[in-house]
N, C-alpha and C positions, 0 to 999 in steps of 0.2 A: 539857561535854559528857561523856556517859557512855562506858564502854567498850562497852554494848550498840550505842548509837548510831554509834559509831565502827565497829564489827564490821559492822553493816547499811548502811555509806555504800557499800561496794563489795565484790562478791563475791569479789575476790582482791585481797589485801594483797600488793604485790612485796616480798620479802625482798632487801635491795641490800647488795651488799659492796662497798665503794667504796675503792679504791686510791688514788685521786687527786682530791682536792677540787675541783679545776678541771672536772670532768665532772659534778659534781652537780646544779648548776643546770640545765642543759641536760637533764639525765635525769629530774630532777622535772618540767620544763616538757612532756616529751615524755609522759611516764605521765599528767599531769593533763589534756594536751590529748586523749589517748586515752581518757579516762573513768576512769582510777584515782586518787582524791585522796588515799588513805590510803597512806602510805609507810614502811617498816620499815626504818631505818637500822641494820645490825649494828655493835657495837663489836668487830669482827672485826679493824680496820686501824687504824693510827695517824692515818689521815685521817678518821674517822668524826665526831667532834666537829665538824670544821671542814667535813664534807658537809653536816651537820644544820643549821649555820648558814646555809649558802649553798641549800639547800633551802627552809628557813623563808621566804626571801624570794620565793618563787613563790606568786602567789596562788591560792588555792583549795587549796592543798596541806596536809594534815594530816599532820605530820612526827611520828615516833615513834622510839624507839631500842630495838633488839631486843639479845639476848647480852646483858641486863645480868645480872651474877651476883654483883656484890658493893654495899655500901652506898657505898663510894668511887665507882663507876661510877655509882650513881644519883644521889649529889651532883652528878658533873659534868654528867649530862645534864640534871638539875633546872635547873642553871645555865645551859646551853643552850636553855632554853625548850621542850623536848619537849612535845607534847600528849597522849603515851601511852607506855607502858614495856611490854615485852615481855621476859620471863624464860625461859630453856629449863626452869626446875624452879621448884620452891616451897619456901622456907625464910620460918619466921617473922622470922628475923633480917633477911632483906630485904625481906618483904612488909610488916613493920610500919612503917617509916619511909615507905614509898611509899604505904601507904593512908593514912597520917597527912598526906601532903602533898597529898593530893586528887587527885593526877594519876592518870588511869585506868590501870589494870593489867592486865596479860593474862599470868599466869603460866604455865609450862608444866606440864603433868600426862601422866603414863604410864600409871597404875594407879588404883585404886578408894582407895587410902590417900592418894594425892596430892588427889584430890578432897575426900575427907573432911577432910582439913588444910585446904584451901582455905575449905571451906563454914564451919569452925570459926572462921575469919578473918572470915566474911560474905562470901566470895565465891561467884559462881556462873557466872563466864564464863571459860574457860580455853583454852589452846592445847594440842592435843594433838600431843606430840612426842615421839620423831620418829616422826611418823603411820605412814608404809609400814612401817617396821622394827619396830614395834609391833603388828604384825596388821592394819594396814590398817583398812578401812571395817567387816570384820566386828568388829573389836576393838572400834570405838567404839560400834559398836553394841550389843554387849554390855554396856559400861560405861555406857553412857546409859540404859539402861533402869533400873535403880535409882536413878539421879541423874536424874530426869525434870524437874527444875526447872534444870539446868544447859546451858548452850549453850557451843559450841567453834567453835574455828579451828583445824583440822587445818593442820600445817604438816610438811615432811619427805619426801621422796620424790614428791610430788603434782606430777603434769604435766598439760599442756594438755589430754591425752586424758582422765585419770582425772578432774580436777577436777569435772567435771558431776556423777558419779556421789557423791562427796561432798557436794556442795551441794544433791542432790535428798534428802537425809537431813534433816529439819526441825530438829533440834537444833545442826546445821552452819549458822552465819550467814555463816561466809567462810572461805577457805582463805588459807594463805599459801603463796607460791610464788615460784622465781626463774626460771622459764621465760620470764617476760615480758621480762626482761633478759640473754638470752644472751652471752656473751662474743663481741666484735667486731661487736655489732650495731650498726646505724647508729640515729641518732635517730628515722629514719622506720620504722625496723623496731620501734623499740620503740613508737612511738607506735600503730601497725598492730596488735601483739600487745597491746598495753593495751586498744585498742578491742575487739578479739574477746574479751578476759578480761571486760571489764566487761558485756558482754553474754551472759555464760555463766549468769545469773539475770535473766532479762527480765521 
């Protein structure tokens, strides 16, 4: 599976920060049932690797690791069997082993130099991060013009209300967001929000 295929699977990729691995599988089941199959588990908590293992048991789920910033983290998530890797930035040191592994990779970019560094590595699909703080949709449109062959997943500050505007821009294949799994939400709430998010690009 290519990173483009993964990005085109759902219009929204939930960005998940999981503190308790016991909640991971029910959460993945609710999201997949709602229509969001591609799930990004961030490596921001000690429970992340165990959460990935739990979520991989959910039929239909495509589980990736986010916030991968070092080769040690890459090796850990590779052993965990993730199906794609997301990084907040782009360095050759991190990119080379990931690209060598064949695991689909979505590195973060914030400016033209980042994109050019990625293109030097053979990459054309990027996470625009942090999207809102970096100037929002206006900034991405300006960046995307000279890099017409590139496709993007904006993440950071995107909400249920603003996601449709981002998705209406052709170079945007999907967006990343945490609004689908708000703090304190029940699994029924999550499923309903996932269903709404899955319908944003019908």
